[in-house]
N, C-alpha and C positions, 0 to 999 in steps of 0.2 A: 527503345533501348533493350538490348539483350538482358533477360532476367538475371542471368548469372553475373553479368557485369554490374548491374544495379545492386544486387545483393553484396557483391564484393566491395563496392563503393560505400554502401551503408555500414558494413562491418568495419571498414577502414576508418570511416568518420567516427564511429563509436569508440574504437580502440584509441585513436589519436586524442579524442576528447578525454577519455579516462586517463591516458598516459600523461597528458599535459596537466590535468588536475592533480595527479599523483606527484609530478615534479614540483608543482606549486605548493604541495603539502596540505592540500585540502582534506578535510575529514570525509570518509566514505567516498573517496576520490573516484574509484573506478565506476561506481554506480552513478553518482551525480555528474561526473564529467562526461560519461557516455550519453547520459540523458540530455544534458545541455547542448552538446554538439549535434546530436541527432535531431533535437527539436529545432535548432537553427537551420539545419539542412532541410527539414520538412517545410518550414516556413519559407525557405528560399525556393521551394518548388521541387526538391528532390523526392522521388518516391522511396520512402524509407521503410516500407512495410517489410516485415520479416516473415519467413515461412513458419507455419504452425509447428512443424516437426522440429525445427531448430529451437523454437521457444520451449517446446516440451522438454527437450534435453536440459535447457537452462533451469526450468522449474524443478526437475528431478534433482539436479545438482544442488540447488539452493535448499530444497527440503532435506536432503541428506546432510548437508553441512549444518543446517539449523538443529537437526536432531542430535548431532554429535555433541552439542552443548548441554544436553539433558543428562544429568547424573543423579543418583539417589540423594546426594548431599543437597543439590539444588532443590529437589522436590520436597525436602523437609520444610521449606519455606512456603509450601502451597497452602498451609493452614490459614495464612493471612489473605489468600486470594478471594474468598467470598466477599470480604469487605470491599476490596478494590473493584471486584466485578460489579457489585451493587453501585459503587460510585461511577463506574463506566456507564451503566444504564442511565443514570441521572444525567451524565455528561452528554450522551448521544441525544437524549430528549431535549436538553437545553440548547445544544448546537442547532438542532433542526428548527426550534422555535425562534431563536435569536437570528439565525441567518435568513430564515424565511421572512421575518419582519423587516430585516434590512433590505433584502432584495425587492420587497413589495413597496415599502414606504420611502426608501431612499433612492433605489435604482429604478423604481417604477415598473418592475416586471409583473406579469400576470400571476395570479394565485397558483395555478398548477405548475408553471415553470419554476417559480420561486420555491415551491415545496420540494420538488424532486432535485433541484440544484442544491438544496440545503441538506439533503441526506448525506451523512459522512461516510462515503465509501460504497462498496458493492455496486460499482458502476453498471456492469452488465445486467444485474438484476434490476437496478433502478430504471434503466432504459426499457427493459421488458415491461415493467409495470406502467411506466409513463406512456408507453406507446398506445395504451388503451384510454388515454385521457387527451385533453386539449393542450398539453404541455408542448413547448417547442423543443423537440428532441435534440436538434443541433445545438441549441443554446445550453441545454442541460449537459450534454456530453462535453462541450467546450469548457463550461464553467467547472465541471468536475475534474477535467483533465488539467486545467490551469491550477486548481487547488493541489492536486497530486504533484505536479511539477514544482510548485512553490515549496511544498513540504519537503520533498527530497533535496531541493536546492538549498533551503534555508535551515531546516531542522538540525543538520549536523553542526552548523555554526552556533545555533542556540544551545545545543548540548555542550559544546566546548565552552561557551560563555558561562553556563551553569556550573560546569565542573572545573573551570579554569585551565584545564589541560585535557588533551585527548585521552579517552579511555585506554589503558594499557593493552597491547595485543595479547591474545590468548596464548597460553603456553602448551596447549594440548598437542601431543605428538601426532604425526601423520600415521594413519592406520596402515597396518601391514597389507600386503597384497591379498592375502587370504581374507582378511576382514573387509577390504575394499570390495572383493568379489561378492561376499555375503551381502554387504550393504547395497551393491548395485542390483542384485537379483531381487532382494526384498523390497527396495524402494520402487523399482520399476513395477513389480507385481502389485504392491499396495497402491501406487499411483493409478494404474489402470483400473483396479477395483474401485477406487474412490471415484474415478470418472464414470464408471458403469452405474454407480449409485447416485450420481449427480451431486456430489459434495462440492462446496465452493473451492475454487482454485484447486481442482481435483488432484492434479499431478503433484503440485507442491504440498498439498495437505497430506495425501497418502504417503509421499516420500518422507515427509517430516515425521509422521506418526510411526512409520516403520523404523526409521533411523533412531528416533527417540526411544522406542521400545527395546531395540537391540542394545543401545548404549545404557539405558536405565537398568536393564536386566543383567548387564555385564557380559553379554554374549560377544560383543565386539568392543574395541576401544580405539580411540584416535579419530581424527577427522580427515577430510579430503585434502589432497595436495593443494596448496595455495593457487597454483596456476588454473586449476579447474574452478575454484571459487571465483577467481577474477573473470574467467570466461562467462560464468553465470551472471556476475554483476554487470558486465558489459552488455550481455544480451537483454537483461531486464531494463537497463538504462536505455538501450535502443528501442525496446518495446514502448516505454513511456513516451519517448520522443516521437515515435512513429504515429502516435495518436493524433498528431497535428498534421500528418501527411494529407495533402489536398485541401488544407484549410485556407480560406481566403484571408489575407492579412487585414483587409478592411473589416471583415466580420470580427476577427480577433480584437482589433482596435476598438470596435464598437461596444464590446462587452468586457474589455479588460479591466476598466476601473471598477465596475460592479463585481467582477469575479475576484479581484484582489481585495476589495472591501469585504466580500463574503468570507474569503480566506482569513482575513485578519480577525473578523468576528468569531469564527469557529475556533481559530487558534487561541484567542484570548480566553474563551470559555474552557477549552480543553486544558490549556496551560494552568489556569487557576485551579481547576479540579485536580489535575495531576499533582500539583504541589501540595494541595491539601491532603490528598490520599497518601502521598509519599510520607508526609509527616505522621499520619495516623498509623499506617501499617509498617512503617520503618523500612521501606524499600528505597533505593537510590532515586533521587529526583529525576535524573536524566532517563532512567529506565521507565519510570512512570510516565514521563512525557511521551516517549515513543509508543508505549502501550496504549495511551489515551489519544494519540494523534489521529485526527479525522481523515486518514488517508486510505489508499488501497491496501488490501490484505497482503498481496505479494510485496509491494513496495515497502511497507512498514516492517514486515518480518525480515526482509533482506537488509533493511537499514539497521535493525538490531544486530544482525550478524556482522555487518560492516563496522559497527561501532563497538563490537566485543561485549555485548550485553548478555544478560540472562535470557536466552532465547525462549526458554520454556514459559517464563512469565509473560513476555511480550506476545508470544504465539497464543497463549490461552486467552488473553484479552482481545487480540485481533480476531480470533476465531469466534469468540463470544459476541463481539460487535457485529460481525457479518451474520451470524446465526440469528441474532436478535432482529436485525433489519429484515432478513429474509422472512422471518415469521410474522412480523408486525406490519411491514410496509403495505401489503395489500389492504389490510383493514384501515390503517391510517390514511391511505390514499383515498379510499372510498369515502371516509368521513370528511376529509379535507375538500374533495371535489364536490361532495353533496352540500357542504356548508357554503362553498363558493357559489354554486348554482342558486341556493336559497337566497343568499345575499344579493346576487345579481337580479333575481326576480323581484326582490323587495325594492331595489333601486329603480327598476323599470316601472314598478307600480307607482 
């Protein structure tokens, strides 16, 4: 099939999914609807892969929109963040231990595959480290992708249940053409610089930091036009759904129960800790839930934007989770695999 025709079909599927979800009144509709529709198309055999350059534009847009929510008034609440960040570190460790035990003892997965499947987020980094072990990379990637899919699909409904009603839409005005131009140049430059230095989710990270700095300092005001934000949500939803492209349905069925069980274990740990921390530091419970959610950096930050939350709080915690995993995973992986080899040798003896 012609590449352009395939791409047009994928975009149409994602847009229709987001549009139907919006008509149905679902929360975070453009993101979750596009993801669900694209996932269904992927599992049906459609090649839903999106061009890297198109995704780059989406990440830049999301980063710029996220940064527009950062104001000096919001940053005054940052004094409480060290407590919640410490709670996040405990949550990540507890999730890894709990999910790994579940996958090993209940699902019967091998030690290495269970360990890397239990790491909450940072999929590309996890796969890079896992490739140097005996872990089943396909199983790890599928389990992690199913978790992210479930988070984006289910978490908005949980937020609505917690808050009893959808968060009110933001009232921030659309930026002027001059401010939009400044944001575009600064976000693109910062995104490319972040990519050069190898930062996680580089274009989104750099764009967010540039936009947050401009808005926090009062250099610009206002946010992106909503159509541009919707385009970004649709592209990200398509990206998540495209992770299932070329996946065999029989393989998905074989690991689905274990993956859903792992998701429930991780979600229960994160939810309990989020509620506790929200009570201690006085942040909204729904905001703490998204900040603590064991999902992908891009997906969770975009979800906070779609649900009209304090994007600075969520971004700080999601960045911290990714950075913590990146710094500690190689050491934890060596210890875990060494312990596994020692136990296996003991069993053989």
